[in-house]
C-alpha positions in Angstrom: 0.9 115.7 -88.4 0.3 115.1 -92.1 -2.2 117.1 -94.0 -5.3 115.4 -95.4 -6.7 116.3 -98.8 -10.3 117.5 -98.9 -10.5 118.4 -102.6 -8.0 117.9 -105.4 -8.0 118.3 -109.2 -8.6 122.1 -108.9 -7.0 124.7 -111.1 -6.3 127.3 -108.4 -8.4 127.6 -105.2 -8.8 131.0 -103.5 -11.1 132.9 -101.1 -11.8 130.0 -98.7 -14.8 130.7 -96.4 -16.7 128.4 -94.0 -20.5 128.9 -93.9 -23.6 126.8 -93.2 -21.6 123.6 -92.7 -19.7 123.8 -95.9 -16.4 125.2 -97.2 -16.9 127.7 -100.1 -14.2 128.8 -102.4 -13.3 130.3 -105.8 -11.5 128.2 -108.3 -9.9 131.3 -109.8 -8.3 129.8 -112.9 -11.4 127.7 -113.6 -13.7 130.8 -113.5 -16.0 129.1 -111.0 -17.3 129.2 -107.4 -17.8 126.0 -105.4 -18.9 124.7 -102.0 -17.8 121.4 -100.5 -19.0 119.4 -97.5 -16.8 117.8 -94.9 -16.9 114.5 -96.7 -15.5 116.1 -99.9 -18.8 116.2 -101.8 -18.6 119.4 -104.0 -21.2 121.5 -105.8 -20.5 124.0 -108.5 -22.3 127.2 -107.3 -21.8 129.4 -110.4 -19.4 130.5 -113.1 -17.7 133.9 -113.1 -16.2 134.8 -116.5 -14.3 137.8 -115.0 -12.3 135.4 -112.7 -13.6 135.0 -109.1 -11.7 135.7 -106.0 -13.0 136.9 -102.6 -16.4 135.7 -101.2 -18.7 137.1 -98.6 -22.4 137.3 -97.6 -24.8 140.1 -97.0 -27.0 139.9 -93.8 -29.9 138.6 -95.9 -27.7 135.6 -97.0 -26.9 136.8 -100.6 -23.5 135.7 -101.8 -21.1 138.5 -103.0 -18.3 137.5 -105.3 -15.3 139.6 -106.4 -14.8 139.6 -110.2 -11.2 140.4 -110.7 -10.7 141.3 -114.3 -13.6 143.7 -114.6 -13.2 145.0 -111.1 -16.7 144.4 -110.0 -18.6 143.0 -107.1 -21.3 140.6 -108.1 -24.3 139.3 -106.2 -25.7 135.8 -106.6 -29.5 135.8 -106.5 -31.8 133.1 -105.2 -32.5 132.2 -108.8 -28.8 131.4 -109.3 -28.2 134.4 -111.5 -25.4 136.9 -111.1 -26.0 140.7 -111.1 -23.7 143.6 -110.8 -23.6 144.9 -107.2 -20.8 147.5 -107.3 -18.3 148.9 -109.7 -14.9 149.0 -108.0 -12.9 150.5 -110.9 -12.9 154.0 -109.4 -10.9 152.8 -106.4 -9.0 149.8 -107.8 -6.6 150.8 -110.6 -5.7 147.1 -111.3 -7.3 143.7 -110.7 -9.3 143.2 -107.5 -8.7 140.2 -105.2 -9.8 139.2 -101.7 -12.6 140.6 -99.6 -14.2 140.6 -96.1 -17.8 141.4 -95.5 -18.8 142.5 -92.0 -22.0 141.7 -90.0 -23.5 145.0 -91.3 -23.0 144.0 -94.9 -20.1 146.3 -95.6 -17.5 144.8 -97.9 -13.8 145.7 -97.9 -12.1 144.6 -101.2 -8.4 144.6 -102.0 -6.7 145.1 -105.3 -3.3 144.7 -106.9 -2.4 148.3 -107.3 0.0 147.5 -110.1 0.3 144.8 -112.7 3.2 142.6 -111.6 2.6 140.3 -114.6 3.6 143.2 -116.9 6.5 144.3 -114.6 4.9 147.6 -113.7 6.6 149.4 -110.8 5.2 148.6 -107.4 2.6 151.1 -106.3 0.4 151.4 -103.2 -3.4 151.5 -103.4 -6.5 151.7 -101.3 -9.2 149.2 -100.2 -12.6 149.6 -101.7 -15.3 150.0 -99.1 -18.7 149.0 -100.4 -21.8 149.8 -98.2 -25.1 147.9 -98.5 -26.7 149.1 -101.7 -23.4 149.2 -103.6 -22.0 152.6 -102.8 -18.2 152.6 -103.2 -15.5 154.7 -101.5 -11.8 154.4 -100.8 -10.6 153.2 -97.4 -7.3 152.2 -95.8 -4.9 154.0 -98.1 -1.2 153.5 -99.0 -1.3 149.7 -99.0 1.1 147.5 -101.0 -0.9 144.8 -102.6 -3.7 144.4 -100.0 -4.9 140.9 -100.1 -6.5 138.7 -97.4 -8.5 140.4 -94.6 -10.1 139.6 -91.3 -12.1 141.5 -88.7 -11.6 140.9 -85.0 -14.4 139.3 -83.0 -15.6 142.6 -81.4 -15.8 144.2 -84.9 -13.5 147.0 -84.0 -10.4 146.2 -86.0 -9.7 145.2 -89.6 -6.4 143.4 -90.3 -5.2 143.3 -93.9 -2.3 141.3 -95.5 0.0 143.5 -97.5 1.5 140.8 -99.6 4.5 142.7 -101.1 5.3 144.5 -97.9 5.4 141.1 -96.0 3.3 142.4 -93.2 -0.2 142.5 -91.5 -1.6 146.0 -91.1 -4.5 147.0 -88.7 -7.1 149.7 -88.9 -9.8 150.9 -86.5 -13.3 150.6 -87.9 -15.8 153.4 -87.0 -19.6 153.2 -86.9 -19.8 154.1 -90.5 -17.3 151.5 -91.6 -14.5 154.0 -92.2 -10.9 153.0 -91.4 -8.4 155.0 -89.3 -5.4 154.6 -87.1 -3.3 152.6 -89.5 -0.6 150.6 -87.7 1.6 147.6 -88.0 0.0 144.5 -86.6 2.8 142.0 -87.4 5.8 141.8 -89.7 6.6 138.5 -91.4 10.2 137.2 -91.5 12.4 134.6 -93.1 10.9 135.1 -96.6 7.3 134.6 -95.6 4.7 136.7 -97.4 0.9 136.9 -96.6 -1.7 135.9 -99.1 -5.1 134.7 -97.7 -5.6 134.9 -93.9 -8.2 133.8 -91.3 -8.7 134.6 -87.6 -9.4 132.3 -84.6 -11.2 132.7 -81.3 -8.1 134.3 -79.6 -7.7 136.9 -82.4 -4.6 135.2 -83.6 -4.3 135.2 -87.4 -3.5 132.2 -89.6 -1.4 133.4 -92.6 -1.0 131.4 -95.8 2.5 132.1 -97.1 3.0 130.9 -100.7 6.7 131.8 -100.7 7.6 129.5 -97.8 5.1 126.7 -98.3 3.4 126.9 -94.9 0.6 128.5 -92.9 1.6 130.5 -89.9 -0.4 131.3 -86.7 0.7 134.8 -85.8 -0.1 136.9 -82.7 -0.2 140.7 -82.7 3.4 141.8 -82.6 4.7 139.0 -84.9 5.1 136.0 -82.5 4.6 132.7 -84.5 2.5 130.5 -82.2 2.0 127.6 -84.6 3.0 126.5 -88.1 1.5 124.0 -90.6 3.9 123.0 -93.3 2.3 122.4 -96.7 5.4 121.7 -98.9 3.5 123.5 -101.7 2.5 127.1 -102.2 -0.1 128.0 -99.5 -2.5 130.4 -101.1 -5.5 130.9 -98.7 -6.8 129.5 -95.5 -10.0 129.2 -93.4 -11.1 127.8 -90.1 -14.2 125.6 -90.1 -15.6 122.1 -89.7 -18.3 121.0 -87.3 -16.3 122.3 -84.3 -14.5 125.1 -86.0 -11.1 123.6 -85.3 -10.2 122.4 -88.8 -7.7 124.6 -90.7 -8.4 124.4 -94.5 -5.5 125.5 -96.7 -5.6 126.0 -100.5 -2.3 124.9 -102.0 -0.9 125.0 -105.5 2.2 124.2 -107.5 1.9 127.2 -109.8 0.1 130.5 -109.9 0.3 130.8 -113.7 -3.2 130.4 -115.2 -2.3 128.3 -118.2 -0.2 125.9 -116.1 -2.9 125.6 -113.5 -5.6 124.9 -116.0 -3.5 122.2 -117.6 -2.1 120.5 -114.6 -5.2 120.6 -112.3 -2.9 120.1 -109.3 -4.6 122.6 -107.0 -5.9 121.2 -103.7 -7.6 122.1 -100.5 -5.9 120.4 -97.6 -6.8 120.3 -94.0 -5.5 119.7 -90.4 -7.0 120.0 -87.0 -5.7 122.9 -84.8 -5.9 123.7 -81.1 -7.8 127.0 -81.2 -11.1 127.1 -83.2 -12.6 129.9 -85.2 -14.4 132.6 -83.2 -18.2 132.7 -82.9 
């Protein structure tokens, strides 16, 4: 089945999230956050000069945005103004990236750990755990480029994509939001690497793999249950739509900022799938 294009002309879409009947995303190399309806009508939500990535919402509905370059978490107020919510620099030694926010308003934020653009040696890092009110601590240690994250429907398990380790890693979540019992959830094979991820009603994880140009539906243990071929770098994914059974995939031809800003060839593509998002 061929993919349909929801939005094109983007620089580089990241951080796809479905909320309130619309798809929200960061255009990372355009320094902006957007929302788009199912018919493709889009609205520019705000500009983020520090380069936006992961998105999430507090229980009161306020939008949190990861600002990559200054390693901060920003909050968008009802007046449309951004304010600093948390400083992540004490946990994140390099640029921050994706994020998941749970139902209690706790944010888990990934970071690069090393600067691969400058050929720094690979180094592991920790997630930043941000509780409501902006208190920051380290959680989920010894991760190699932690990126996309999901939480299972029962709220007990966090799954994180370790991009440069080509695997999905799981942790138990305790009542305070702390992570423990680190374990392998799935290893990726045949050159696939995980970037953004999302989870469905059966707790299977869709994995956007830029290196192989596809999106993989993976069960715990590594079984590939489904595959959507993009033919372009698959950067991030989200389940949404009116029935929750549309897989949205951010695709790109390049990850280089200058090339992306010039070409404007970034897209969000979509395809129906058999298992919808969880409730």
